[in-house]
C-alpha positions in Angstrom: -51.3 -47.1 -4.5 -52.3 -44.9 -7.4 -52.1 -41.8 -5.1 -48.8 -42.7 -3.8 -47.4 -43.3 -7.4 -48.9 -39.7 -8.5 -47.4 -37.9 -5.4 -44.2 -39.6 -6.2 -44.3 -38.4 -9.8 -45.5 -35.0 -9.2 -43.5 -33.9 -6.1 -39.9 -33.6 -7.9 -41.5 -31.7 -10.7 -43.3 -29.4 -8.2 -40.1 -29.0 -6.2 -38.3 -28.1 -9.4 -40.9 -25.4 -10.5 -40.6 -23.8 -7.0 -36.7 -23.8 -7.1 -36.9 -22.4 -10.7 -39.2 -19.6 -9.6 -37.2 -18.8 -6.6 -33.9 -19.0 -8.5 -35.3 -16.5 -11.2 -36.5 -14.2 -8.3 -33.0 -14.0 -6.9 -31.6 -13.6 -10.4 -33.9 -10.6 -11.2 -33.2 -9.0 -7.7 -29.6 -9.5 -8.5 -30.0 -7.8 -12.1 -31.9 -4.8 -10.7 -29.3 -4.4 -8.1 -26.4 -4.4 -10.5 -28.3 -2.1 -13.0 -29.1 0.3 -10.1 -25.6 0.2 -9.0 -24.2 1.2 -12.3 -26.9 3.9 -13.2 -27.8 5.7 -9.8 -25.6 8.5 -10.7 -27.6 9.4 -13.6 -30.6 10.5 -11.6 -30.8 14.3 -10.9 -32.0 16.3 -7.9 -35.7 17.0 -7.5 -37.4 20.0 -6.2 -37.1 18.8 -2.4 -33.9 17.1 -2.3 -31.8 20.0 -1.0 -34.3 20.8 1.5 -34.5 17.2 2.7 -30.6 17.2 3.0 -30.8 20.3 5.2 -33.7 18.5 7.4 -31.3 15.6 8.0 -28.4 18.0 9.1 -30.7 19.6 11.6 -32.1 16.2 12.9 -28.5 15.0 13.4 -27.5 18.1 14.9 -30.4 17.8 17.4 -29.5 14.2 18.4 -25.7 15.2 18.5 -26.6 18.2 21.0 -28.7 16.1 23.4 -31.8 17.9 22.1 -30.3 21.2 22.9 -30.5 22.3 19.1 -34.2 21.9 18.1 -34.2 23.7 14.8 -35.3 20.5 13.4 -38.7 20.6 15.2 -39.8 23.8 13.3 -38.0 23.4 9.9 -40.3 24.5 7.1 -43.1 21.9 7.2 -40.8 18.8 7.1 -40.9 18.5 10.9 -44.3 17.0 10.2 -42.7 14.1 8.2 -40.1 11.6 9.4 -36.7 12.1 8.4 -35.2 8.6 8.6 -34.3 8.3 5.0 -32.7 11.7 5.1 -30.7 10.9 8.3 -29.6 7.5 7.0 -28.3 9.2 3.8 -26.4 11.7 5.7 -24.7 9.2 7.9 -23.9 7.0 4.9 -22.3 9.8 3.2 -19.9 10.0 6.1 -18.6 6.7 5.7 -18.6 6.0 1.8 -16.6 8.1 -0.8 -19.5 9.7 -2.7 -20.9 13.0 -2.8 -24.1 13.8 -0.6 -26.6 13.7 -3.4 -25.0 10.6 -5.1 -25.3 8.9 -1.7 -28.9 9.8 -1.5 -29.6 8.2 -4.9 -27.7 5.2 -4.0 -29.4 4.8 -0.8 -32.7 5.2 -2.7 -31.8 2.4 -4.9 -30.9 0.2 -2.0 -34.4 0.9 -0.4 -36.1 0.1 -3.6 -34.4 -3.1 -4.0 -35.3 -3.9 -0.3 -38.9 -3.1 -1.3 -38.7 -5.3 -4.3 -37.5 -8.2 -2.1 -40.3 -7.7 0.4 -42.8 -7.6 -2.2 -41.4 -10.9 -3.7 -41.6 -12.6 -0.4 -45.2 -11.2 0.5 -46.4 -12.3 -2.8 -44.9 -15.8 -2.5 -46.2 -16.2 1.0 -49.8 -15.5 -0.3 -49.7 -17.2 -3.8 -46.6 -19.5 -4.0 -43.2 -19.1 -6.0 -44.9 -18.3 -9.2 -47.0 -15.6 -7.7 -44.0 -14.3 -6.0 -41.8 -14.1 -9.1 -44.5 -12.6 -11.2 -45.2 -9.9 -8.4 -41.4 -9.2 -8.3 -41.3 -8.7 -12.2 -44.5 -6.6 -12.2 -42.9 -4.1 -9.6 -39.4 -4.2 -11.0 -40.7 -3.3 -14.4 -43.2 -0.7 -13.2 -41.5 2.4 -14.5 -43.2 4.7 -11.9 -42.0 2.6 -9.0 -38.5 2.0 -10.4 -38.1 5.8 -11.3 -39.2 7.1 -8.0 -37.1 4.9 -5.9 -34.0 6.6 -7.0 -34.9 10.2 -6.2 -38.1 10.4 -4.2 -37.0 10.9 -0.6 -40.5 10.5 1.1 -42.8 8.6 -1.0 -40.5 5.7 -2.2 -39.3 4.8 1.5 -42.8 5.2 2.6 -44.1 2.6 0.0 -41.3 0.1 1.1 -42.3 0.7 4.9 -45.9 -0.1 3.9 -45.2 -3.2 2.2 -43.1 -4.2 5.3 -46.2 -3.5 7.4 -48.5 -5.3 5.2 -46.3 -8.5 5.3 -46.4 -8.3 9.0 -50.4 -8.2 8.8 -50.5 -10.9 6.5 -48.3 -13.1 8.7 -50.6 -12.0 11.6 -53.7 -13.3 9.9 -51.9 -16.6 8.9 -50.8 -17.2 12.4 -53.7 -16.0 14.4 -54.4 -16.1 17.3 -50.8 -17.3 18.1 -48.5 -14.9 16.2 -44.8 -15.6 16.4 -42.1 -13.4 17.8 -40.9 -12.6 14.2 -44.5 -11.6 13.2 -44.7 -9.1 16.2 -41.4 -7.8 15.2 -42.3 -7.1 11.6 -45.5 -5.5 12.4 -43.9 -3.3 15.0 -41.1 -2.3 12.7 -43.4 -1.8 9.8 -45.8 0.4 11.7 -43.0 2.6 13.1 -41.3 2.9 10.0 -44.6 3.7 7.9 -46.1 6.2 10.2 -42.5 7.7 11.0 -42.2 8.4 7.2 -45.6 9.7 6.7 -48.6 10.0 9.0 -50.6 8.5 6.2 -49.1 5.1 7.4 -52.1 5.1 9.9 -54.3 4.0 6.9 -53.0 0.4 7.5 -55.3 0.4 10.6 -58.3 0.4 8.3 -56.8 -2.3 6.1 -56.4 -4.4 9.3 -59.8 -3.9 11.0 -61.8 -4.3 7.6 -59.4 -7.0 6.3 -59.9 -9.1 9.6 -63.7 -9.2 9.4 -64.0 -12.6 7.4 -61.7 -13.9 10.0 -63.6 -12.4 13.0 -66.8 -13.7 11.6 -65.5 -17.1 11.4 -64.0 -17.1 14.8 -67.3 -16.0 16.3 -69.3 -18.7 14.4 -66.8 -21.5 15.3 -65.4 -20.4 18.7 -68.3 -18.6 20.1 -68.4 -14.9 21.2 -66.7 -15.5 24.5 -63.7 -17.6 23.1 -63.5 -15.4 20.1 -63.3 -12.3 22.2 -60.5 -14.0 24.5 -58.4 -15.1 21.6 -58.5 -11.6 20.1 -57.6 -9.9 23.5 -54.8 -12.4 23.5 -53.5 -11.3 20.2 -53.4 -7.8 21.2 -51.6 -8.6 24.5 -48.9 -10.3 22.4 -48.6 -7.4 20.0 -48.0 -4.9 22.7 -44.1 -5.3 22.6 -44.2 -4.9 18.9 -46.5 -1.8 19.3 -43.9 -0.3 21.7 -41.1 -1.1 19.4 -43.0 0.7 16.6 -43.5 3.8 18.7 -39.7 4.1 19.5 -39.0 3.6 15.7 -41.5 6.3 14.9 -40.1 8.6 17.4 -36.5 7.9 16.3 -37.1 8.9 12.7 -39.9 11.4 13.3 -39.0 12.9 16.8 -41.6 15.7 16.6 -44.4 13.0 16.6 -43.6 12.0 20.2 -42.8 15.4 21.7 -46.5 15.7 22.5 -49.2 13.0 22.4 -51.3 14.7 20.1 -48.7 15.7 17.3 -49.6 12.8 15.0 -53.2 13.8 14.8 -52.1 17.5 14.4 -50.2 16.3 11.3 -53.3 14.7 10.0 -55.1 17.8 10.4 -52.3 19.9 8.8 -52.1 17.7 5.8 -56.0 17.4 5.2 -56.1 21.0 4.1 -54.0 22.4 1.4 -51.0 24.2 2.9 -49.5 26.1 0.2 -50.2 29.0 -2.2 -52.2 27.2 -5.1 -50.7 26.7 -8.4 -51.9 25.2 -11.7 -50.6 21.9 -13.4 -51.6 20.3 -16.6 -54.2 17.6 -16.5 -55.9 16.0 -19.7 -54.9 19.1 -21.7 -56.1 21.7 -19.4 -54.4 24.0 -16.7 -56.3 23.1 -13.3 -55.5 24.5 -9.9 -54.2 21.9 -7.7 -56.9 22.2 -4.9 -59.6 21.7 -7.7 -58.4 18.6 -9.4 -61.4 16.4 -10.6 -62.2 13.2 -9.0 -60.9 11.4 -12.2 -57.3 12.7 -11.5 -55.8 9.6 -9.8 -57.7 6.8 -11.7 -56.9 8.5 -15.0 -53.1 8.6 -14.2 -52.9 5.2 -12.8 -54.7 3.7 -15.7 -52.3 5.6 -18.2 -49.2 5.2 -16.3 -49.3 1.6 -15.0 -48.0 -1.1 -17.4 -50.9 -2.8 -19.2 -50.2 -6.0 -17.9 -50.3 -4.9 -14.3 -53.8 -3.2 -14.9 -55.2 -6.2 -16.4 -53.9 -8.6 -13.6 -54.8 -6.1 -10.9 -58.5 -5.9 -12.3 -59.0 -9.7 -12.3 -57.4 -9.9 -8.7 -59.8 -7.4 -7.4 -62.8 -8.8 -9.1 -62.0 -12.4 -7.8 -61.5 -11.0 -4.2 -64.8 -9.7 -3.9 -66.6 -12.7 -5.7 -64.9 -15.1 -3.1 -66.0 -13.2 0.0 -69.4 -15.0 -0.2 -68.1 -18.3 -1.0 -68.0 -21.0 1.7 -65.3 -23.1 0.1 -62.7 -20.5 0.6 -60.9 -20.3 4.0 -61.7 -17.2 6.1 -58.0 -16.5 6.6 -57.6 -16.6 2.7 -60.5 -14.2 2.3 -58.9 -11.8 5.0 -55.6 -11.7 3.4 -57.0 -10.9 -0.1 -59.5 -8.3 1.4 -56.6 -6.5 3.2 -54.3 -6.7 0.1 -57.1 -5.2 -2.0 -57.6 -2.5 0.6 -54.2 -1.5 0.5 -54.1 -1.3 -3.2 -57.2 0.7 -3.7 -58.7 2.3 -0.5 -56.3 5.2 -0.5 -57.5 6.1 -4.3 -61.1 5.7 -3.3 -60.7 8.0 -0.2 -58.9 10.6 -2.5 -61.6 10.4 -5.2 -64.4 10.9 -2.5 -62.6 13.6 -0.3 -60.9 15.4 -3.5 -57.8 16.9 -1.6 -55.3 18.9 -3.5 -53.7 16.6 -6.0 -50.3 17.3 -7.9 -47.2 15.9 -9.1 -48.9 13.1 -10.7 -49.3 9.9 -8.7 -46.1 10.2 -6.6 -48.1 10.7 -3.4 -49.6 7.5 -4.1 -46.9 5.0 -5.1 -47.3 3.1 -1.8 -50.4 1.4 -3.4 -48.2 0.1 -6.3 -46.5 -3.0 -4.3 -49.8 -4.3 -3.0 -51.1 -3.9 -6.7 -48.1 -5.9 -7.9 -49.0 -8.7 -5.2 -52.4 -8.9 -6.2 -51.3 -9.0 -10.0 -48.9 -11.9 -9.2 -51.4 -13.7 -7.2 -53.9 -13.4 -10.2 -51.3 -14.6 -12.8 -50.3 -17.6 -10.4 -54.0 -18.5 -10.1 -54.7 -18.2 -13.7 -51.9 -20.5 -14.6 -53.0 -23.0 -12.0 -56.5 -22.9 -13.5 -55.0 -23.5 -17.1 -53.0 -26.3 -15.8 -56.0 -28.1 -14.6 -58.4 -27.2 -17.5 -56.5 -25.9 -20.4 -52.9 -27.1 -20.1 -52.2 -26.5 -23.9 -53.0 -22.8 -23.3 -50.1 -22.4 -20.6 -47.4 -21.5 -23.0 -49.6 -18.9 -24.6 -50.5 -17.1 -21.5 -46.9 -17.1 -20.3 -45.8 -15.5 -23.7 -48.6 -13.0 -23.3 -47.4 -12.2 -19.7 -43.8 -11.9 -21.0 -44.9 -9.8 -23.6 -46.8 -7.5 -21.3 -43.5 -7.2 -19.3 -41.5 -6.3 -22.4 -43.5 -3.3 -23.1 -42.7 -1.2 -19.8 -39.1 -2.6 -20.1 -38.5 -1.1 -23.5 -40.0 2.1 -22.5 -37.8 2.1 -19.2 -34.8 1.8 -21.5 -35.7 4.6 -23.7 -36.8 7.0 -21.1 -33.7 6.4 -18.8 -33.2 8.0 -16.4 -36.8 9.5 -16.4 -38.6 6.3 -16.0 -41.0 8.0 -13.5 -42.4 10.1 -16.4 -43.7 6.9 -18.2 -47.1 6.8 -19.8 -48.2 3.3 -21.1 -49.4 2.6 -24.7 -53.0 3.1 -23.9 -51.8 6.7 -23.3 -49.8 6.8 -26.5 -46.5 6.7 -24.4 -44.8 10.1 -23.4 -44.9 11.3 -27.0 -48.8 11.8 -26.9 -49.1 12.3 -23.1 -46.8 15.3 -23.2 -49.7 17.3 -24.8 -52.0 16.4 -21.9 -50.2 15.8 -18.8 -46.9 16.7 -16.9 -43.9 14.7 -17.4 -40.7 15.8 -15.6 -42.6 17.5 -12.7 -39.5 16.8 -10.4 -37.0 18.6 -13.1 -34.5 15.6 -13.0 -33.6 16.7 -16.7 -31.8 19.7 -15.3 -28.9 17.5 -14.4 -28.3 16.2 -17.8 -28.8 19.8 -19.2 -26.2 21.2 -16.8 -23.8 18.3 -17.8 -24.3 19.2 -21.5 -23.8 22.9 -20.7 -20.5 22.1 -19.0 -19.4 20.0 -21.8 -20.3 22.5 -24.4 -18.3 25.1 -22.9 -15.2 22.9 -22.5 -15.5 21.9 -26.2 -15.6 25.6 -27.0 -12.8 26.5 -24.8 -15.1 29.5 -23.6 -14.5 31.0 -20.1 -16.6 33.3 -18.4 -16.3 37.2 -18.5 -13.5 38.6 -16.4 -14.2 39.0 -12.6 -17.3 36.9 -12.6 -18.9 33.5 -13.2 -21.3 32.4 -15.8 -24.8 33.3 -15.1 -27.6 31.0 -15.9 -31.2 31.8 -15.7 -33.3 28.6 -14.8 -36.8 27.8 -15.4 -37.3 25.0 -12.9 -35.8 24.0 -9.6 -32.9 26.3 -8.9 -30.9 24.1 -6.3 -30.6 21.0 -8.3 -29.3 23.1 -11.4 -26.7 24.7 -8.9 -25.5 21.5 -7.6 -25.2 20.0 -11.1 -23.4 23.0 -12.6 -21.0 23.4 -9.7 -19.4 26.4 -8.4 -18.3 28.2 -11.5 -21.9 29.4 -12.4 -24.4 31.6 -10.6 -28.1 30.5 -10.9 -31.1 32.7 -10.8 -34.5 33.6 -12.3 -33.3 37.0 -13.8 -33.0 36.4 -17.6 -31.9 40.0 -18.5 -28.3 39.7 -17.2 -27.7 35.9 -17.6 -25.5 34.4 -20.3 -27.6 31.2 -20.6 -31.1 30.1 -20.0 -32.0 26.6 -18.7 -35.5 25.5 -19.1 -37.5 22.5 -18.5 -39.7 21.2 -21.3 -42.9 21.7 -19.3 -45.8 24.1 -20.1 -44.8 26.9 -17.6 -41.5 27.4 -19.4 -41.4 29.4 -22.5 -39.6 28.4 -25.8 -37.0 31.1 -26.5 -36.1 32.5 -29.9 -32.2 32.0 -29.1 -29.6 29.4 -30.2 -30.1 26.0 -28.5 -26.8 24.8 -27.0 -28.3 21.6 -25.4 -31.3 19.6 -25.7 -32.5 16.7 -23.7 -34.9 14.6 -25.5 -36.7 11.1 -24.9 -38.9 9.7 -27.5 -39.1 13.0 -29.4 -40.1 14.9 -26.3 -38.1 17.8 -25.0 -37.3 17.3 -21.3 -34.9 20.4 -21.1 -33.0 22.8 -23.2 -30.2 25.2 -22.7 -30.1 28.5 -24.6 -27.3 30.8 -25.4 -28.8 34.2 -24.7 -25.9 36.4 -24.6 -26.6 39.7 -26.2 -30.4 39.0 -26.2 -33.3 40.7 -24.3 -35.2 38.0 -22.7 -37.9 39.3 -20.6 -39.0 36.2 -18.8 -38.6 32.4 -19.0 -42.3 31.8 -17.8 -44.9 31.1 -20.2 -47.4 31.7 -17.6 -47.6 34.3 -14.7 -46.0 33.0 -11.6 -48.3 31.9 -9.0 
């Protein structure tokens, strides 16, 4: 009778908490979608945007010609990447009244919001509604992920594809040995999209094999070797349609990968060695050649760029995961899920630390580990709140307040840095104000958009027109194509500063500060992101502060 009464009293409250968390999650997703929809035009082009747009045109031309025009299969080195995002942006551009690069920014925002939604559902599935809400907030207020989702045409879509695949693998563990058709579909779609974006998606196979070990050990112990093997073979068999679907999706968005069976392995070999002429980047206050970055590159940048609250919760989750592997009171499926999520969040970093490939552009190549990090952080927060509810209920409001404060720190920085959220450094690093002296910030060159807008506005206010019979000439230290797109057809872009009217420079170490009037200055948190100088009548030998590579 007592248990019935207790259940009757607790059930409505529990349902209320679950509904509140889910309602708040929908609200957060809605707010992010609205903010993204209002601000996506603020994000400039990166170094690769123009080339990716060309790749999309070649891919669509290939499909439109019935594979007679195969220029896409040898274009730069992009044929070794999938072009799904690029093709989708090009097709969307044909049906909505936006310019191409605005369309790319909008589609990036849409894909990012999808990634947030999948991360929420994954964390909710693993740790309950509170874990789902916490993971969603941790990812939405992670400036690195949020900033990249607008303008990174490879790494951000790849991160979303990987979290879709991880969702499928988690469902597979939960439903083992009889996965549902929906789970098979998600696994296949996630595998096709992730490997079709970057061949690095094959890492998920390691997550799965190692992550399933606790479950397989339990299977062999309880079912016996013969039955356990039979159940495993059955799972592989029922997964085949999903894997076929994944192969077709991979081929659709990365056609080069299926032209010959060995092409994916060829891509792995190609990307395992540095394939460009080496250059130097700023790391920890020193100029280091990108093939010679120390093993500490990634752990240092992750520790200094991720929000502090995410770092604390992630650390707690990883420690707890390994501690529970030896516990007999934790279900094998639970161990497998948490181990797989932990591998997804950490293994790529460990491999990079050991193998030491060429590393550059901060952590942009590794943002695919941030969604599983957020899931682990959300699960850790929910478990902590549950523990406090059972042992120290009076401390729950304080824990919630600390969590909220931890979220407000990156939120305030995101607002101050807009639209350069991806350059964020946390308060451990002293924010971008201190980090500017030790690390690269705007390595994508996004600030050239605001600098270009400012130059056009200045010239319009002064009612200045270019010299007769020619356009304004602008020498640019930074990515040339983004500046040309932002400035428009009335300007000529180049490196030559001798004959230029204006110089546009990024606030990075490789661009020289000029002794000339400053027309436009783009700053965030007292850090100069870009400047435009009036160099008419001046002799400027070079815009580079260091020799070109």
